[in-house]
N, C-alpha and C positions, 0 to 999 in steps of 0.2 A: 075479611078475606074469606072467600068461599072454600069449602073443603076440597073442591076439584083443583083450585090453584095451589093449595098447600101440597097436595099429592104430587102435582107436576114439579113443584119446587124441590120437594124431597127426592123425587126421581132424578132431577138434574144434579142435585148435590151428591147423591150416591154414585151416579155415573162418573162425576168428576173425581170423587175420592178413589174409586176403583181405577180410574185412568192414572192417577198419580201413584197409586200403590204399584201398578204395573211398571211405571217408570222407575220407581225406587228399587223394585226388584231387579230390573235390568241394570240400573246403576250399581247395585250391590254386586251383581255378577261380574261386571267389568272391573269394579274396585277390587274384588277378590282376586281376579286374574292378575291385576297390576301389583297387588300386595305380594303374591307369590313370586313374581318376577323381581320385585324390589327386595324381598328377603334374600333371594339368591345373589343379587347384585351386592347388597351390603356385606354378606358373608364373604363373597369373592374379594371385594375391595379391602376388607379387614385383613384377610389372609395375605393379599398381595402387599399391603402396607406393612404388615408385620415381617415379611420376608425380604422385601426389596428396599425399603427405606430405613435409614438409620441416621439420626442426626447426632453429631458429636461436638463436644466442646473441649478445646485444648488451650494451653497457654503458650505465649511466645517464649521460646526457649533460647538459651545462650550456650554456645559450645563450639566444638570443632565441626567443620563441614568441608566437603570436597565436591567438586563437579567433575563428572566423568563422561567420556565418549566411548562407546563400545561397538563391537561388531563380531561376527562369527567367521570361521574359516576352518581350514584343515592344517595341521602341523606338518612341517617339513624339516629335514635335517639342515642345520646351519652350514655344515661342511660335509659335502657329499661329492668328492671329486670323481669325474668320469675316467674310465680307463679306455684308451684308444689304441688301436693297432697302429704301429709305425712302419709296417712293411706288408707287402703282398704275400699271400701264401694260403695253404690249406690248414685249417685247425684240426690237428691230429691228436692233441692231448689237452683236455680241459681238466684242471686239477682241483678246482674249488666248486662249492655249491653255495646257494644263497644261505646266509646266516653263519658261514664259516668265519672264524677269527683269523686275521692274517697280520703279518708283520711287514714293515717296509722291506722290499727286496725279495719277498717270497715269490716263487714262480706260480703264476696263475694259469697260464696256458702256453702251449708250444705250437708254432706253425712250421710247416715245411715248404721249401721252395727250391726245386732242383735247378732252376735257371740261375739263381744266385750262386749256388755251388759251382756250376760250370763257369760262370763269369770269373769267379775268384781263381779258379784253376788257370784259365786263359791269361789273366793278368799276371799271375805269378810266373808263368812261362815267358811272357813278354819282358818282364823285368830281368829274368835270368839272361835273356838274349841281349838286352841292352848292356847289362853289366859285362858280358863277354866282349861286345864290340868296343866298349871303353877300354877294357884291358888290352885288347889286340891293337889299339891305336898306338903307333910308334911315337915315342917321345923324342924330342931333340932340342937343340938350343939355337935354332936358326934365327938370325937377326934380320929384321925388316925395318923399313922406314916409312914415315908419313910425310909426304911432301905438300908444299903449298899449292892449292889448286889454281890460284891467280896471284898476280903481283899486287902488292899493296902494303899498308902499314898494319902491324899487329896491334890491335886495340884491346884484346882480351885473351888471356890464357887461363884455362880451367884445369888442365891436367898437370900433374907433377910426377917425378920419378917414383916408380913403385905402384902407380895406380893401374887398375884394370881399365884399359882404354874403352871397352864396351860399356862398363859400368858408368864411366864418366859421361860418355855420349848419351846414355839413357837418362842420366840425371840432369845434365846441363843442355843437352841438345847439340853440343859441339865440344871438341877439344880446345879450340881456339877460334877467335873472330878476326877477320882481316877487313880493313877499310879499303875499298877498291878505288875510290875517287878522291882520296885525301880531303874529304869534307866530313863535318859533323852536322847534326840537325837537332832542333828542339821543336816540339809540337805543343801548341797552346790551345786551350779551350776556355772561352769566356763563360764565366758562371752566370753573369747577369748582362745580357745584351751583347752588343758588339765590343770588340777589343779596341777599336779606335785606331787600327793600323791600315796602311795602304800598301799595295804591291811595290816592291823595290825599296821600301822604307828601310833606312839603316837603324839598327838597334844594337844594344850592348848586352852580351851574355856574361853573367857574373856568377862565380861559384867558388868553392874552396880551391885556392891556388889557380883559379881560372879567371881570365879576363880577356874576352875576345870580341871582335866585331862580327855582327851577323846581318843578313839581309832577308826581308820578308819575301818569300818566293811563291807562296800560295795562300789564298784566302778562300774559305768555303763557308756555306751556311750563313749567308748574309753577314760575313765578318765575324762570326762567333768562333771560328776555328782558324788557326794560322800555322804555317810551317816556315820556320826560320832556318836558314843555312849559314853555317860558320865555315868560312873558306879556308879551313886548315884542320888537319887531324893530328898535328904534332904537338898538341897541348901537353904540358908536363904531366906524364902519366907513368913514367918508369922510375919514379923516386918513392922511397918509403917515407911518406909524410906522417903516417899514424904510428910508426915505430913497431909494427907487428912483424918485421922481418921480411915482408913481401912488398914487391913493387905495387903501388896503387894504380888502379885503372880509372881512367877518366870516363869510360863508358858506363852509363847508368848513374852518373852524378846528377843530383838535382841542382838546377841553376835558376837564376832569376833573369828575366828579360826586361830591359829598361829602354824607354824611348829616348829621343834626343834631348828631352828636358830632364832626364834622369829619373822619371817616374816609372815605378815598377808596374809593368802591364800584367805579368803573370809569371808562373813558375812551371817548369817542365823537366823532363829527363833528357840529358845529353847522350845521343846515340849516334853510331855511324850512319852516314847518309845512304850508302850502298854497301851493306855488310855481306861477307861471305863466310860461311861456317866451315871449319875443318873437322871432318868426321873420321871415325874408325869403327871397325866391327869386331875386333878381337886383338888379343895380345896384351902383354904387360909392358908398360912404359919404363924404359931403363934410363933414358936421357932426354931432356928438353933442350932442343937447339934454338928454338924461337926466342926472341927477346921482346918484351913488352915495349911498344912505342917505336920499334925499329922496323924498317922496310924489309920486305922479303920479295924475291923474284919468283916467278912461276916455276914450279917443280923444285924449288929450293927446299932442302930437308928442314923439317920443323920438329919431328919427334922420332926417337928410335925405340923399337919394340923387339921383344923376343917371343918365339913360339907363336907367332900370329896365326899361321894356317892350322897348327895343332890346336890352339886354343879355340878357334872357331868350330872345328869338328867336334871337339869334346863338349863345347858349350851346347851344340845342337843335340848331341846324344844325352847330355845332362837334362836338357829341357824335356826331351821325350820321356826320359826315365821319371822325371818329377811328375809329369802328367799321368803316366801309368801308375805310379805309386799312389797318387791321390785317388785315382779310380779304384785301386785295390783297397785302399782304406775305407772308401765309401761302401764298397761291396761287402767288406767284412762287418761294417757297422750295420748294414741291412741284415746280414745274417744274425748279428747279435740281437737285432730288433725282432727277430722271429720268436724270441723268448720273451713273453709278456710278464712283467713283474709288478708287484704291488707298489704304488708310489708312496704309500703311507701305511701306518698302523690303522686297523679298523675292522669293520665287519662287512662282509660282502652283502650289499643291499639289493643289487639287481644284476642279472646276467642276460645279455641280449643275443648270445650266440650258442651254438651247439657244435659238438664234434662233427667234422665232415664239412662244415661250412667253408665256402671260399671267401677269404677275407682280403680286403684291399686297405691300403694305408688310410688311416683316418676313421675306420669303422669303429663304432662303439662296441666295446666288449662287455662292459658293465660299469658298476659304480661301487664305491666303498663308503660306508657310513663312518665318518671320522669324528670321534668324540660324541658327546651327548648334548651339545648345544642345539637348540631348536629355533625354528622360525614359525611365525604365524602371520599370515597376510589377511587383513580384514578390509572390508569396504566401508569407508566413512563418508557420510553425506557432505555435500559441498558447504552446507551451513555450519557444520561442526569441524571440518578439516582445518579451517582457519585458526582454530585454537590449538591444533596439534603441532608439537615441535619435537625434533629429534632429541632423544635423551630423556623424555618425560617418563615417569614410572608407570608400570603396567601391571595389572593383576590378571593372570591367566587361569581359567578354569577349563577342565577337560570333561567332556560329556561322559566318557567311559569311566572316569575316576572322579565321581561326584564330590568326594570329601577332600579333594586335592586343590590347593591354591598355590600358584607359583608366581614369583616376582620376576618381572622383566622390564624392558624399556623399549621405546620407539627407536627403531634402527634406520628406517628409510621411509620417505614419503614420495609417492609417484607425482611427477610434475604435471602429468596430463591425466584428466579424468575420463571416466567411462559413462556414456549417456545411454540410458535404457528407459524407454517409456516417459521421457521428459524429466527423468531424475538423474542427476549427475553425482557419481561417487568417485572417490579416490582410493587407490590401494595404499594401505599403510602397513609396512612390514615391521612386525614386532620380533624381538629376540629374547630368549630365556634359556636358562640352564636346567636341563631335565635329568641330570645325573642321579641315578638311583630311584627315580620316581615311577618308572614303568611306562612313561610316555613314549609312544612310538610315532614314527612318521606316518601321516595320513589320518590321524585321529581328529575328530570334530572337536573344536574348542572355541571358547569365547575370550576375547581380549577386552579388558576395560582399562582405558587410558585416563589417568588422573591429569586433567588439564588445568585445574585450579584447586587450591586448598587454603583454608584459613582456620586458625585455632580459636578465635574469640569473635563469633558473629551471632546475630539474632536470626532465628529461622522459624518457619511455620510449615505445616504440611502443604504440598502443592495443591491439594484439593480445596484449600481455603482461598486460593487466588481467584479473582474474577476480573474480566476485562470489560470495561464500559467506555465506549467511544475512545479507544486506544489508550485508556488509562487503567491502572491496576488498583484494585480495591480488595479489602477483606472485611468481613462482618465481625465487629467487636461486640460482645455481649454487653447489654446494659446492666450493670451491677453484677454480672456473672450469674444471673438467676435463671432457672428453668422451671416453668410452671406446668404441671400436669392438669389437663382439663378433661371433661366428659367428652367421649368420642362424638356424640351427636352434636354437642355445642361446637367442638373443634371442626366438625364437618360443615356446620352451618356457616362458620366464618371463613371457610376455605376459599370462597369466591373473592375475598379481600386479600388473600395471601399470594396469589399468583399461581401459575401452573407448575407442574413438575419440571417442565423444561426450564423454568426459572430457578429451580432448586431452592425455593423459599423454605427456610426452616419452619417446621410445624405445619406446612401445607400438605394437603392430600395430593396424590399424583394427578397429572393431567387427565381429565375425563373421569375422575373418581369422586367428584363432589356428591356427598350423600344427600338424598332427598330429605326434606325437613318435615318431620311429623307435625310440627307446629304450623306448617303451611298447608296442611290438608284441608279440604273444604269444610267449612263450619256447617254441619248438618242442622244445627239449631237455627240457622238463618235460612228460612224456607224461601223458595223462589216465589217471585211475584206471581199472582194468579192462583195461589193456594186458596182453596175455598175457605172463606171466613163466614161462618153462619150469620145470617141477617137477624135472626131472632135470638133472644137471650138463651133460650134452651139449646138452640142449635149452636150458638157461639160457645156455650159451655161444653157441649159435646166435642166441637172442633178443637177447643183449647185442650181438652183432656187428651185427645189423640196426639196433638203436637207435643204435649208434655211427656207422654209416654215415649214418643219417638226420640225426644231429646235425651231422656234418661237412658234409653237403650243405646243411642249413638255414643253417649259419654262413656258408658261401660265398654262399648265395642272399641273405641279409640284407645283406651288404656290397655285393653287386652291385645289389640293389634300392635301397639308400640312394643309391649313386652315380647310378643311373638316375633316381631321383626328383628329384634336384637338378641333373641335367644341364642346363647352360645358365643356371642361376640364380646370380646374384652373391650369395655368402654373406658378403661382407666389408663391406657398406655399412650394415647395421643399426646404429642408434645406441642406446647405453645411456647415459643422462644422469642424474646425481644432482643433486638440488636441494632447497631448503627454502622453504616458504611464508612470506612476510613481509607483514604487514598494512601498508597504506599509506593516506595521505590524498591525494586528488587535488584540483587546482584547475581551471584552464581545460583544455579538451579540444577538439581538432579532429579531422578525419577520419584523421589520421596519428599524432598524438602526444597524450599526456596529461601534464599538469604534475604532478610529485610534490612535495607540500608537506611531507610527513614520512614517515619509515619507511625511506628509502634514502639513500645517499650517492653522490656523484659517482664514477663508475668501477665501481660494483657491477655484477657480471655477471648479466644477466637472461636467462632461458630463455623461449622462446615458440615456437609453431608458426606457420608461414606457409602453411597449407593453403588451397586455393582456397575451400573451403566453411566456413572458420572464420567464426564470427560475431564482431562487434565486442565482444561481451560478454566474450570471453576464451578463454584457453587451457584454463581449467578450468571452463567454463560449467556443466557438469552436476554439479560436485562438491558443490553445495549439498545434493543429495539423499543423499549418502553418510553413513552413520551414523558417529557418533563424531568428526565434524569440528568440532563446536562448540568444543571445548577444545584441539584440536590436540595431543592427548597430554598435556594438563595444563599445558603450558608457555606462555610468552608468545607472542603472535603472532610469526611468523617462525621458530618452532622447526621442526625436521624433521617430515616427515609420516609417517615410519616407514620401516623398512628395505626394504619392498617397493616403494617409490616410486622407480623408477629409469627 
């Protein structure tokens, strides 16, 4: 080979080396920039992992547990009766202030009303005048009579000697009854369909000491009603059949009506066919001339009375006086109502009026706080209210009295809910005794209702629960061991543990997977096209360059690794192994969930205690992972696979 060719080849080789040196320098600059960014990222993720993530291990415990429903509201007095005005007037004297202690009957306020006073004066004068008229009415012993208004048979007598004729007339509607056509009648009503009677059909009327023939004289409503006439009114009615010393009246007797075959068609009341009432408006009956069952002629004397005209006059005056006296009593009651008194012992809670106000009946004057029983009304979600019952125990805490806890109970549950923004809640009224506690009406408070309780149950923290395809699981530690690993190694396996959203124990948070130093480009493996000297001397020279680069790169890698993790704690990352176990849960509160099946007391359970964990669990996002439905084909509780650490 000529010297010229060797020079040309050495020139090409030199240019090629310089070209690759420039590329390596550019690569080094880019790598340095990336390393600075990587160092900041590693430090940031280490700090975040140290402050946000915390994996815990606990045991399945046994003991007492309760489930509660709670809500907030403001306290109000259990008994706070309102005081209302009972009369119209002007408030001229208000004798109490808010906070005053009062006793039942104490005067709270006084109203004045001149019209009521004038009315009382007028009514008193009216009574005096009526009393004078009654006194001036002359008394006497004039005898008067009551005569029969028509001829006929006396079928009923209601008055007796000594009776006030007007009083008997008001009570019975008559002093006596006269049958004017010498007939009686019975009216029947068929309860089910027609009576089976025809007009002019002969029937028999049967009753106590009564047996008579009757005729159907009227049928109405398609034969469901009938009127039967008995052609006599002299039935035995003036004898004392029951031994009470009085003649018995046939009028009003309940009788049976029978057809020609002797079948009872119905029952009814036997009454005069065409009756006439004998009336009176005053006087005292001194003698009864009429005889039950006997006939009387028109204008024939039936009763004798005394003082009839006088009695009527006095009665009219008496009625006027009675009405005036009642008005006077009502007016005086209104005057008494002008004085407003306390209806009970207690403390004046509110006052709604001031002196000088015009008050009408029914106006709210104020209210009185009676006793120290308190109410607290809270809003309970529709999903929780189904567990709430009247009488359940309640714990009350008061915002202003943080160290105070009071016992109460559920007093009332609203039957109708309140819907706001698509959420329905129900008002639940709680009651408790606040005597001597300093609790006042209007304070903000929280009520916690105990809806369920048990003394001997298994339970775990609610953070340990996870829902996968509508089933509930917990992570049980394999052997209960916790392994600490190098941070870089832990980070390198993070891709197999799942994201933070899946809350895998030992995994790095989502997006926090650390770059792998072991995955950095191998600078010892030179790219293709790197000049390789064709001649032994040149090859030796090239090999020397490559060896020096490798040694330099090896030292740089070690230093870079140390520099990247400078100040980072690489001994705290956790690697935890566990298996999913399906469980059944019972009651649940904010902290714990009852385990009814799937676990035993003392089992080690793994869970995260991150600030941003949801109550749904450590594995809330795992429902979306493929292949989870069968858990590897085994029964629930089997391992989730080797990558789950």
